[in-house]
C-alpha positions as CSV (number, residue, x, y, z in Angstrom):
1,M,-26.4,53.0,-28.0
2,S,-28.5,50.6,-30.0
3,E,-32.3,50.8,-29.5
4,N,-32.8,47.2,-28.7
5,K,-30.6,47.8,-25.5
6,V,-33.0,50.3,-24.2
7,K,-36.3,49.9,-22.5
8,K,-38.7,51.1,-25.1
9,S,-41.6,52.1,-22.9
10,Y,-41.6,55.7,-21.6
11,D,-44.7,56.6,-19.7
12,A,-45.9,58.2,-16.5
13,S,-44.9,55.2,-14.2
14,Q,-41.2,55.9,-14.9
15,I,-41.5,59.5,-13.5
16,Q,-40.4,59.2,-9.8
17,V,-40.9,62.3,-7.5
18,L,-38.3,62.9,-4.8
19,E,-39.2,66.4,-3.4
20,G,-41.0,69.6,-4.1
21,L,-40.0,72.7,-6.3
22,E,-40.2,75.6,-3.9
23,P,-36.4,75.9,-3.1
24,V,-35.4,76.8,-6.6
25,R,-36.4,80.4,-6.7
26,V,-35.3,81.0,-3.2
27,R,-31.7,79.6,-3.9
28,P,-31.2,79.5,-7.7
29,G,-27.4,79.3,-7.4
30,M,-27.6,76.0,-5.8
31,Y,-29.2,74.6,-9.0
32,I,-27.7,76.5,-11.8
33,G,-24.4,77.8,-10.3
34,S,-25.1,81.5,-10.5
35,T,-27.7,84.2,-11.4
36,G,-25.1,85.8,-13.9
37,A,-24.6,85.1,-17.4
38,A,-23.4,81.5,-16.8
39,G,-26.7,80.7,-15.0
40,L,-28.7,82.3,-17.7
41,H,-27.1,80.1,-20.4
42,H,-27.3,77.1,-18.2
43,L,-31.1,77.2,-18.5
44,V,-30.8,76.5,-22.2
45,Y,-28.3,73.7,-21.7
46,E,-30.7,72.0,-19.2
47,I,-33.4,71.7,-21.8
48,V,-31.0,70.8,-24.5
49,D,-29.4,68.0,-22.3
50,N,-32.9,66.5,-22.0
51,S,-33.1,66.2,-25.7
52,V,-29.6,64.8,-26.0
53,D,-30.6,62.2,-23.3
54,E,-33.3,61.1,-26.0
55,A,-30.5,60.9,-28.6
56,L,-28.3,58.8,-26.3
57,A,-31.1,56.4,-25.9
58,G,-31.5,56.2,-29.7
59,Y,-34.5,58.2,-30.3
60,C,-33.5,61.9,-31.4
61,K,-31.5,62.8,-34.4
62,H,-32.0,66.5,-34.5
63,I,-32.2,69.2,-31.9
64,S,-32.8,72.9,-32.8
65,V,-32.4,75.9,-30.5
66,T,-33.7,79.4,-31.4
67,I,-33.2,82.7,-29.9
68,N,-36.5,84.4,-30.5
69,E,-37.1,88.0,-31.3
70,D,-38.1,88.7,-27.7
71,N,-35.0,87.0,-26.3
72,S,-37.0,83.9,-25.3
73,I,-35.6,80.5,-26.1
74,T,-37.2,77.6,-28.1
75,V,-35.6,74.2,-28.0
76,S,-37.2,71.4,-30.3
77,D,-36.3,67.8,-30.8
78,D,-37.6,64.8,-32.8
79,G,-37.5,62.3,-29.9
80,R,-40.4,60.3,-28.6
81,G,-42.1,63.3,-26.8
82,M,-42.4,63.7,-23.1
83,P,-45.0,61.3,-21.6
84,V,-48.5,62.9,-21.4
85,D,-50.4,60.2,-19.4
86,E,-51.5,60.4,-15.8
87,H,-48.8,59.8,-13.1
88,P,-50.0,57.0,-10.9
89,K,-49.3,58.6,-7.7
90,L,-49.7,62.2,-8.2
91,H,-52.8,62.1,-10.6
92,K,-51.3,64.8,-12.9
93,S,-50.0,64.4,-16.3
94,A,-46.4,63.3,-16.4
95,V,-45.4,66.3,-18.3
96,E,-46.8,68.5,-15.6
97,V,-44.9,66.6,-13.0
98,I,-41.6,66.7,-14.9
99,H,-42.0,70.6,-14.9
100,T,-43.3,71.4,-11.5
101,Q,-41.7,68.8,-9.3
102,L,-38.0,68.9,-8.3
103,H,-36.2,65.6,-8.9
104,A,-38.9,64.3,-11.2
105,G,-37.9,62.5,-14.4
106,G,-37.0,59.4,-16.2
107,K,-33.5,59.3,-14.7
108,F,-34.1,57.8,-11.3
109,G,-34.2,54.1,-11.9
110,G,-37.1,54.1,-14.1
111,G,-35.2,52.4,-16.8
112,S,-36.0,55.1,-19.5
113,Y,-32.4,56.3,-19.7
114,K,-29.2,54.3,-19.4
115,V,-27.0,57.3,-19.8
116,S,-28.0,61.1,-19.1
117,G,-26.4,64.4,-18.4
118,G,-28.1,67.4,-17.1
119,L,-29.2,68.0,-13.5
120,H,-30.7,64.6,-13.2
121,G,-34.4,65.2,-13.2
122,V,-34.3,68.8,-12.0
123,G,-33.5,70.5,-15.3
124,A,-37.0,71.1,-16.8
125,S,-38.5,72.0,-13.4
126,V,-35.6,74.4,-12.6
127,V,-35.9,76.1,-15.9
128,N,-39.6,76.5,-15.4
129,A,-39.2,77.9,-11.8
130,L,-36.7,80.5,-13.1
131,S,-38.8,81.6,-16.1
132,T,-41.6,84.2,-16.1
133,R,-43.3,82.0,-18.6
134,M,-42.8,78.5,-20.2
135,I,-44.6,76.8,-22.9
136,V,-44.3,73.1,-23.6
137,E,-45.5,71.4,-26.7
138,I,-45.4,67.6,-27.3
139,K,-46.1,65.5,-30.4
140,R,-46.9,61.8,-29.7
141,D,-49.6,59.4,-30.4
142,G,-50.7,61.3,-33.5
143,K,-51.6,64.4,-31.3
144,L,-50.1,67.8,-30.5
145,Y,-50.3,68.6,-26.7
146,R,-49.7,72.0,-25.1
147,Q,-49.2,73.3,-21.6
148,E,-48.3,76.7,-20.1
149,Y,-46.5,77.6,-16.8
150,Q,-45.6,80.9,-15.2
151,R,-42.7,81.0,-12.6
152,G,-43.1,77.4,-12.0
153,K,-46.9,77.3,-11.5
154,T,-49.2,75.6,-14.0
155,V,-51.6,78.0,-15.6
156,T,-53.4,75.9,-18.3
157,P,-54.2,72.1,-18.2
158,L,-52.4,69.8,-20.7
159,E,-54.6,70.2,-23.7
160,V,-54.8,68.5,-27.2
161,V,-54.5,71.4,-29.6
162,G,-54.0,69.6,-33.0
163,T,-52.8,66.5,-34.6
164,S,-49.2,65.4,-35.7
165,T,-47.7,62.6,-37.6
166,E,-44.3,63.4,-35.9
167,T,-43.0,62.9,-32.5
168,G,-40.9,65.2,-30.2
169,S,-41.0,67.9,-27.6
170,T,-40.7,71.8,-28.0
171,S,-40.0,74.0,-25.0
172,T,-40.1,77.8,-25.0
173,F,-39.2,79.8,-22.0
174,W,-38.7,83.5,-21.0
175,P,-35.9,83.9,-18.2
176,D,-37.0,85.8,-15.1
177,G,-35.4,89.3,-14.8
178,E,-36.2,89.1,-11.1
179,I,-33.8,86.3,-10.7
180,F,-31.0,87.0,-13.3
181,D,-28.7,89.9,-13.4
182,E,-29.2,90.0,-17.2
183,T,-31.6,88.2,-19.5
184,V,-30.0,88.8,-22.9
185,Y,-28.6,85.7,-24.4
186,D,-25.1,85.5,-26.2
187,Y,-25.2,83.7,-29.4
188,D,-21.5,82.8,-29.4
189,T,-21.6,81.3,-26.0
190,L,-24.6,78.9,-27.1
191,Q,-22.9,78.2,-30.4
192,R,-19.7,77.1,-28.8
193,R,-21.6,74.7,-26.4
194,F,-23.7,73.1,-29.1
195,R,-20.8,72.7,-31.5
196,E,-19.2,70.8,-28.7
197,M,-22.3,68.7,-28.1
198,A,-22.4,67.8,-31.7
199,F,-18.8,66.6,-31.6
200,L,-19.5,64.5,-28.5
201,N,-22.5,62.8,-30.0
202,K,-21.7,61.7,-33.5
203,G,-24.6,61.6,-35.8
204,L,-26.6,64.1,-33.9
205,R,-27.5,67.3,-35.5
206,I,-27.8,70.5,-33.5
207,S,-28.9,73.7,-35.0
208,I,-29.0,77.1,-33.5
209,E,-30.7,80.2,-34.9
210,D,-30.7,83.9,-33.8
211,K,-33.9,85.7,-34.8
212,R,-33.2,89.0,-33.0
213,E,-33.2,92.1,-35.2
214,G,-29.8,93.0,-36.3
215,R,-28.2,89.8,-35.1
216,E,-29.7,87.3,-37.4
217,K,-27.6,84.1,-37.7
218,K,-28.1,80.4,-38.3
219,E,-25.8,77.4,-38.1
220,S,-26.0,73.7,-37.9
221,F,-23.5,71.2,-36.5
222,Y,-23.3,67.6,-37.6
223,Y,-20.2,65.4,-37.1
224,E,-20.2,61.8,-38.3
225,G,-16.6,61.4,-37.0
226,G,-17.5,62.6,-33.6
227,I,-14.5,63.5,-31.3
228,R,-12.2,62.7,-34.1
229,E,-13.5,65.6,-36.0
230,F,-13.3,67.6,-32.6
231,V,-9.5,67.0,-32.4
232,H,-9.1,67.9,-36.0
233,Y,-11.0,71.2,-35.5
234,L,-9.0,72.1,-32.4
235,N,-5.7,71.5,-34.4
236,E,-6.6,73.1,-37.6
237,N,-4.2,76.0,-37.0
238,K,-1.4,74.0,-35.7
239,E,1.3,71.8,-37.2
240,T,0.5,68.2,-36.3
241,I,3.0,65.3,-35.7
242,N,0.9,62.2,-36.1
243,K,-1.3,62.9,-39.2
244,N,-3.6,59.9,-38.4
245,I,-5.6,60.9,-35.4
246,F,-5.5,58.1,-32.6
247,Y,-9.1,57.1,-31.9
248,F,-10.8,54.2,-30.2
249,E,-14.3,53.5,-28.7
250,T,-15.1,50.7,-26.3
251,K,-18.5,49.8,-24.7
252,K,-19.0,47.6,-21.7
253,E,-22.9,47.6,-21.8
254,D,-23.3,44.9,-19.0
255,E,-21.6,47.2,-16.6
256,G,-22.9,50.5,-18.3
257,Y,-19.6,51.9,-19.3
258,E,-18.4,53.5,-22.7
259,V,-15.2,55.3,-23.4
260,E,-14.1,57.3,-26.4
261,V,-10.6,58.7,-26.9
262,A,-9.2,60.7,-29.8
263,L,-5.7,62.4,-29.7
264,Q,-3.1,64.0,-31.9
265,Y,0.4,65.5,-31.2
266,T,1.1,68.9,-32.4
267,D,4.4,70.9,-32.4
268,R,3.2,73.2,-29.6
269,Y,4.5,73.2,-26.1
270,S,1.2,73.3,-24.1
271,E,-1.3,70.4,-23.9
272,L,-5.0,70.6,-24.4
273,I,-7.0,67.7,-22.8
274,L,-10.7,68.0,-22.6
275,S,-12.5,65.5,-20.5
276,Y,-16.2,64.7,-20.5
277,A,-18.6,62.4,-18.6
278,N,-22.1,62.0,-20.0
279,N,-21.3,65.0,-22.2
280,I,-20.5,67.1,-19.2
281,N,-17.1,68.9,-19.4
282,T,-15.3,67.8,-16.3
283,T,-13.0,70.8,-16.0
284,E,-11.4,69.5,-12.9
285,G,-10.9,65.9,-14.3
286,G,-11.6,62.9,-12.2
287,F,-10.9,59.2,-12.4
288,H,-11.4,58.8,-16.2
289,L,-8.8,61.5,-16.7
290,M,-6.5,59.8,-14.2
291,G,-6.8,56.5,-16.1
292,F,-6.1,58.2,-19.4
293,K,-2.9,60.0,-18.2
294,S,-1.6,57.0,-16.5
295,A,-2.1,54.8,-19.7
296,M,-0.5,57.5,-21.8
297,T,2.7,57.6,-19.6
298,R,3.0,53.8,-19.2
299,T,2.3,52.9,-22.8
300,I,4.7,55.4,-24.4
301,N,7.5,54.4,-21.9
302,D,7.0,50.8,-22.8
303,Y,7.2,51.5,-26.5
304,A,10.2,53.7,-26.2
305,R,12.2,51.1,-24.2
306,R,11.0,48.2,-26.3
307,N,12.2,49.9,-29.4
308,K,15.4,51.3,-27.9
309,F,14.5,54.9,-27.9
310,L,15.1,54.9,-24.2
311,K,18.2,52.9,-22.9
312,D,18.0,50.8,-19.8
313,N,20.1,53.4,-17.8
314,E,18.0,56.4,-18.8
315,D,15.3,58.0,-16.9
316,S,11.6,57.3,-17.9
317,L,9.5,59.9,-19.5
318,Q,7.3,61.7,-17.1
319,G,3.6,62.5,-17.6
320,E,4.4,66.1,-18.6
321,D,6.9,64.9,-21.2
322,V,4.3,62.6,-22.9
323,R,1.7,65.1,-22.9
324,E,3.6,68.2,-24.4
325,G,1.9,69.3,-27.5
326,L,-1.0,66.9,-27.1
327,T,-4.5,67.6,-28.0
328,A,-6.8,65.0,-26.6
329,I,-10.5,64.4,-26.0
330,I,-11.7,61.7,-23.5
331,S,-15.4,61.0,-23.3
332,V,-17.0,58.5,-20.9
333,K,-20.6,57.6,-20.6
334,L,-21.8,55.7,-17.6
335,T,-25.1,54.7,-16.0
336,N,-24.6,56.1,-12.6
337,P,-22.2,58.9,-12.6
338,Q,-21.0,60.4,-9.4
339,F,-19.9,64.2,-9.9
340,E,-18.1,66.1,-7.2
341,G,-19.3,69.6,-6.5
342,Q,-22.4,71.4,-7.5
343,T,-21.0,72.4,-11.0
344,K,-20.1,68.7,-11.7
345,A,-16.5,69.6,-12.4
346,K,-15.0,66.3,-11.4
347,L,-16.0,62.7,-12.0
348,G,-15.8,60.6,-8.8
349,N,-16.5,57.0,-10.0
350,S,-13.3,55.4,-9.1
351,E,-14.0,52.0,-11.0
352,V,-14.0,54.1,-14.2
353,R,-10.2,54.6,-13.9
354,G,-9.3,51.0,-14.4
355,F,-11.7,50.6,-17.3
356,V,-10.2,53.6,-19.1
357,E,-6.7,52.8,-18.2
358,T,-6.9,49.2,-19.6
359,N,-8.6,50.1,-22.8
360,M,-6.2,53.0,-23.4
361,N,-3.1,50.9,-22.8
362,E,-4.3,48.2,-25.3
363,N,-5.5,50.6,-28.1
364,L,-2.6,53.0,-27.8
365,A,0.0,50.2,-27.8
366,F,-1.6,48.8,-31.0
367,Y,-1.7,52.2,-32.7
368,L,2.0,52.7,-32.0
369,D,2.9,49.4,-33.3
370,E,0.8,49.9,-36.5
371,H,2.2,53.3,-37.1
372,P,5.9,53.1,-36.6
373,K,6.9,56.4,-38.4
374,E,4.4,58.4,-36.5
375,A,5.3,56.6,-33.3
376,K,9.0,57.6,-33.8
377,A,8.0,61.3,-34.3
378,I,5.9,61.1,-31.1
379,I,8.8,59.6,-29.1
380,D,11.1,62.1,-30.4
381,K,8.8,65.0,-29.4
382,C,8.6,63.4,-25.9
383,L,12.3,63.1,-25.6
384,R,12.9,66.7,-26.5
385,A,10.3,67.6,-23.9
386,Q,12.2,65.5,-21.4
387,R,15.5,67.4,-22.0
388,A,13.7,70.8,-21.9
389,R,11.9,69.9,-18.6
390,E,15.4,69.2,-17.0
391,A,16.6,72.6,-18.3
392,A,13.5,74.1,-17.0
393,R,13.9,72.5,-13.6
394,K,17.2,74.2,-13.2
395,A,15.8,77.5,-14.3
396,R,12.9,76.9,-12.0
397,E,15.2,76.3,-9.0
398,I,16.8,79.7,-9.7
399,T,13.3,81.3,-9.6
400,R,12.2,79.4,-6.6
401,K,15.3,80.6,-4.6
402,S,14.5,84.3,-5.3
403,S,10.7,83.7,-4.9
404,V,7.5,84.4,-2.9
405,L,6.9,86.4,0.3
406,E,10.4,87.5,1.2
407,T,10.3,91.3,0.5
408,T,14.1,91.5,0.0
409,S,13.9,89.1,-2.9
410,L,11.1,90.8,-4.8
411,P,12.0,92.4,-8.1
412,G,13.8,95.7,-7.9
413,K,11.4,97.4,-10.4
414,L,8.4,96.3,-8.1
415,A,6.8,99.1,-5.9
416,D,5.2,96.9,-3.5
417,C,2.2,97.7,-1.3
418,S,2.4,97.6,2.5
419,E,-0.9,95.5,2.8
420,K,-0.2,92.0,3.5
421,D,-3.7,90.5,3.0
422,P,-3.9,89.3,-0.6
423,A,-7.6,89.8,-0.7
424,L,-7.1,93.6,-0.1
425,S,-3.9,94.0,-2.3
426,E,-3.7,94.6,-6.1
427,I,-0.8,94.8,-8.6
428,F,-0.7,97.0,-11.7
429,L,1.2,95.5,-14.7
430,V,2.1,98.9,-16.5
431,E,3.4,99.3,-20.0
432,G,6.5,101.3,-20.0
433,D,8.8,103.0,-17.5
434,S,7.2,106.4,-17.9
435,A,3.6,105.2,-17.2
436,G,5.1,103.0,-14.6
437,G,6.6,106.1,-12.8
438,S,3.4,107.9,-12.9
439,A,1.6,104.8,-11.5
440,K,4.1,104.6,-8.7
441,Q,3.5,108.2,-7.8
442,G,-0.3,108.2,-8.1
443,R,-1.0,104.8,-6.4
444,D,-2.5,104.0,-3.1
445,R,0.7,102.8,-1.5
446,N,-1.1,100.9,1.1
447,R,-2.9,98.5,-1.2
448,Q,-1.6,99.1,-4.7
449,A,1.6,97.6,-6.1
450,V,3.1,98.6,-9.5
451,L,5.4,96.6,-11.8
452,P,6.5,98.4,-14.9
453,L,7.0,96.2,-17.9
454,R,9.7,97.0,-20.5
455,G,8.2,96.5,-24.0
456,K,6.6,93.3,-25.2
457,I,7.1,90.2,-23.1
458,L,8.2,86.8,-24.7
459,N,5.5,85.2,-26.8
460,V,5.2,81.9,-24.7
461,E,3.2,80.3,-27.5
462,K,6.4,79.9,-29.3
463,A,8.8,78.9,-26.3
464,R,9.4,76.1,-24.1
465,L,9.5,76.6,-20.3
466,D,13.2,76.8,-19.8
467,R,13.4,79.7,-22.3
468,I,10.4,81.4,-20.7
469,L,12.0,81.2,-17.3
470,N,15.1,83.0,-18.5
471,S,13.0,86.1,-19.5
472,D,13.5,88.8,-17.0
473,E,10.0,90.3,-17.4
474,I,8.3,87.1,-16.9
475,K,10.7,86.1,-13.9
476,N,9.7,89.4,-12.4
477,M,6.1,88.7,-12.6
478,I,6.4,85.2,-11.3
479,T,8.4,86.3,-8.3
480,A,6.1,89.4,-7.7
481,F,3.0,87.2,-7.7
482,G,4.4,84.6,-5.3
483,C,2.5,81.7,-6.6
484,N,5.0,80.1,-9.0
485,I,4.3,78.6,-12.3
486,G,3.1,75.5,-14.2
487,D,3.0,72.3,-12.1
488,D,4.4,74.2,-9.1
489,F,1.6,76.8,-9.2
490,D,0.0,77.4,-5.8
491,I,-3.1,79.7,-5.8
492,N,-2.9,80.0,-2.0
493,K,0.4,81.8,-2.3
494,L,-0.8,84.4,-4.6
495,R,0.0,87.9,-3.1
496,Y,-2.5,89.9,-4.9
497,H,-6.1,89.0,-5.6
498,K,-6.3,91.6,-8.3
499,I,-3.8,91.5,-11.2
500,I,-4.5,94.5,-13.4
501,I,-3.2,94.9,-16.8
502,M,-2.6,98.6,-17.6
503,T,-1.6,99.2,-21.2
504,D,-2.0,102.0,-23.9
505,A,-5.3,102.0,-25.9
506,D,-3.5,101.4,-29.1
507,V,-2.4,98.4,-31.2
508,D,1.0,97.9,-29.3
509,G,-1.0,98.0,-25.9
510,A,-3.4,95.4,-27.2
511,H,-0.5,93.4,-28.3
512,I,1.2,93.5,-24.9
513,R,-2.1,92.6,-23.2
514,T,-2.5,89.6,-25.5
515,L,1.1,88.5,-24.7
516,L,0.3,88.7,-21.0
517,L,-3.0,86.8,-21.3
518,T,-1.4,84.0,-23.4
519,F,1.2,83.7,-20.6
520,F,-1.4,83.6,-17.9
521,Y,-3.5,81.0,-19.8
522,R,-0.7,78.7,-20.7
523,F,1.2,78.7,-17.4
524,M,-1.0,80.4,-14.6
525,K,-4.6,79.3,-15.9
526,P,-6.0,79.4,-12.3
527,L,-5.5,83.1,-12.2
528,L,-7.9,83.4,-15.1
529,E,-10.3,80.7,-13.9
530,G,-10.5,82.2,-10.4
531,G,-11.2,85.8,-11.7
532,Y,-8.0,87.4,-10.5
533,V,-7.1,89.0,-13.8
534,Y,-8.3,92.4,-14.9
535,A,-7.7,95.0,-17.7
536,A,-7.6,98.6,-16.7
537,Q,-9.7,101.2,-18.9
538,P,-7.7,104.3,-19.3
539,P,-9.5,107.2,-20.9
540,L,-9.1,108.2,-24.6
541,F,-10.0,111.8,-24.1
542,R,-9.7,114.6,-21.5
543,V,-12.1,117.6,-22.0
544,V,-11.6,120.8,-20.0
545,Q,-14.4,123.4,-19.9
546,G,-13.4,126.2,-17.6
547,K,-13.2,124.7,-14.2
548,N,-14.7,121.4,-15.2
549,T,-12.7,118.4,-16.4
550,Y,-14.3,115.4,-18.1
551,Y,-12.8,112.0,-19.2
552,T,-14.4,109.8,-21.9
553,Y,-13.4,106.3,-22.8
554,S,-14.6,105.8,-26.3
555,D,-15.2,107.9,-29.5
556,K,-19.0,107.4,-29.1
557,E,-18.7,108.6,-25.5
558,Q,-16.7,111.5,-26.5
559,E,-19.3,112.6,-29.2
560,K,-22.1,112.3,-26.8
561,L,-20.3,114.7,-24.2
562,L,-19.3,117.3,-26.9
563,D,-22.9,117.4,-28.1
564,E,-24.2,117.9,-24.6
565,L,-21.6,120.6,-23.7
566,R,-22.3,122.5,-26.9
567,A,-26.1,122.3,-26.6
568,E,-25.8,124.0,-23.2
569,K,-23.4,126.7,-24.5
570,P,-23.0,126.9,-28.3
571,N,-19.9,129.1,-28.1
572,V,-18.2,127.2,-25.2
573,K,-14.5,126.9,-25.4
574,L,-13.2,123.4,-25.0
575,D,-9.7,122.2,-24.5
576,I,-9.7,118.6,-25.8
577,Q,-6.7,116.2,-25.4
578,R,-6.6,112.8,-26.8
579,Y,-4.3,110.4,-25.0
580,K,-1.9,108.4,-27.2
581,G,-0.6,106.5,-24.2
582,L,-0.5,106.3,-20.4
583,G,2.8,108.2,-20.3
584,E,0.8,111.3,-21.4
585,M,-1.0,111.4,-18.1
586,D,0.5,112.9,-14.9
587,F,0.2,110.9,-11.8
588,N,-2.9,112.7,-10.6
589,Q,-4.7,112.1,-14.0
590,L,-3.7,108.5,-14.0
591,W,-5.1,108.0,-10.3
592,E,-8.4,109.7,-10.8
593,T,-9.2,108.1,-14.2
594,T,-7.7,104.6,-13.9
595,M,-6.6,103.7,-10.4
596,D,-9.0,105.3,-8.0
597,Y,-11.3,102.6,-6.6
598,N,-14.3,104.9,-6.7
599,T,-14.2,106.2,-10.2
600,R,-12.2,103.5,-12.3
601,T,-13.6,100.9,-14.6
602,L,-12.0,97.4,-14.6
603,V,-12.8,94.6,-16.9
604,R,-12.5,91.1,-15.4
605,I,-10.9,88.6,-17.8
606,T,-12.2,85.0,-17.5
607,V,-11.9,81.8,-19.5
608,D,-15.3,80.2,-19.9
609,D,-14.4,77.8,-22.6
610,A,-11.0,76.0,-22.8
611,S,-11.3,74.9,-26.4
612,A,-12.3,78.4,-27.6
613,A,-9.6,80.1,-25.7
614,D,-6.9,77.6,-27.0
615,Q,-8.0,78.2,-30.5
616,I,-7.9,82.1,-30.1
617,F,-4.5,82.1,-28.6
618,T,-3.2,79.6,-31.2
619,T,-4.6,81.8,-33.9
620,L,-3.2,85.1,-32.6
621,M,0.0,84.0,-31.3
622,G,1.0,80.9,-33.3
623,E,3.2,80.4,-36.4
624,K,0.5,80.3,-39.0
625,V,-0.1,83.6,-40.8
626,P,-3.3,82.8,-43.0
627,P,-5.5,81.8,-39.8
628,R,-4.4,85.1,-38.1
629,K,-5.2,87.1,-41.2
630,K,-8.6,85.5,-41.5
631,F,-9.3,86.2,-37.8
632,I,-8.3,89.9,-38.2
633,E,-10.4,90.3,-41.3
634,E,-13.4,88.7,-39.7
635,N,-13.1,90.8,-36.4
636,A,-11.7,94.1,-37.6
637,R,-15.1,95.6,-37.4
638,Y,-15.1,95.2,-33.6
639,A,-11.7,96.9,-33.1
640,T,-11.2,100.4,-31.6
641,L,-8.9,102.1,-34.1
642,D,-6.3,104.7,-33.1
643,I,-6.0,106.8,-36.1
């Protein structure tokens, strides 16, 4: 957005106050979603979002984020610097108002920002309220200002502590251990977010550095090509169909709308569409995504009929046909976004649909006409998807007829539980018939179901839905879960609220687990998004000392146990068994180590970042060998080896 389109003055008169700050510490989840890891990292995003707003207004080129040695966070930008003059109504400095008053900021009709993300004025104050300490430094008007806060309260006045020829704001904060379940930041989580932000804001540089001992890292992200480079990045390990990435950008500044779209087809069978509104990832879509999808279907059908790829008597391509193998980014920016839900997962501005749809229709039609060779390849891909969809429909009908809650139609290999409340029920997906037999014997028959899996399931990354639905192992899972698959998926029909993958602690077990997760991610993603999928943690060792039995779950834990036992009795006789697989345990051992509610350890498997998950599954399960080799080489040191 050009500078002359933005109101240049940015002072205290533009900071409007709506209400006080007290509720934040009482109910932090209302403001940051949770007090777990997601909420902890959300604090950083809120401060960075304020700096990004300065970039959107045309005043900021570089944002740096530092994880300091003591796990505090410092965010710096080269924007104008927060206003420091006195607020006309509150008679406090504007920077103090921003950090101590809820809903105070330049985003409430003050004219400072046309487009903004974040929590709309509560970001800085929420971060302040949920931090034990916060220090803000501002460079503007040739001076360096500083103010400090503790748990949302001002502890020093705004002071001039030096001079500066630069402008910008720097915030350092220490998250409050009384509020958050954990206060240790994860570099990779932050790195993924800031790479994404740099893609979405072409020409903006975002740097991140980890200064903690033993974790030192530093990266900088800058993409002049913006979301075009984002699509290229997402597809770098995939075979692409249209080598020239489709891209357009349209601004309607008199109405406060902007839209950017970039897309490219690949030879894959799944789609990856990421939608954003004011840089916020709208994971549940909204009207901008609806307009995009509608335009895609209409424009490709029109082109296919006009150029005789589709005959007059043939059925039109459906939305899922034209999106098979599609990687797309749609980013809209608007003055008054209306987000549905506290987490802003869905854009509710209905007028955006027509704006996106019209511009998408025009630009995609022009692209197809200008690139006839690539257009033909795209249409051929869509027509193959249409034929596969019809084959899948027939296979799905067979699955549906033998589906869901009728006990008589459940798979013969399934040992079901008697409990009918899904919230109290769980199912173990067990590798091998031997371990499956032990699990069936040792389980709690009231609440625990067991479905043995024979060998490795089909790699769905390399197969269409029609072939997938002909796989017995996958059909058994779909039928047992009861919630169907793909577009027919219904989370309300899920029969078990814990789906527990129980495989051997070796390479083959890890492969089977990855195949299952790939299937869930591609065709039953709400299972992962809802937190219904878990990995069991069977022990690696069994140590018997006289009448005492111990189980350990890693080499390190085993070494510690042996040191402790030998320190107590140097000549103690120990019977040590290393489990090569689940099948080596009898049903009692399997129950007390891996299935007993009171003693077991389960790891919940979730997907926090769609683009990162897509890349990992593509790398591990796709056709290209070099990226997989590179991934293994870079991550081998984190693996647990079974030698």
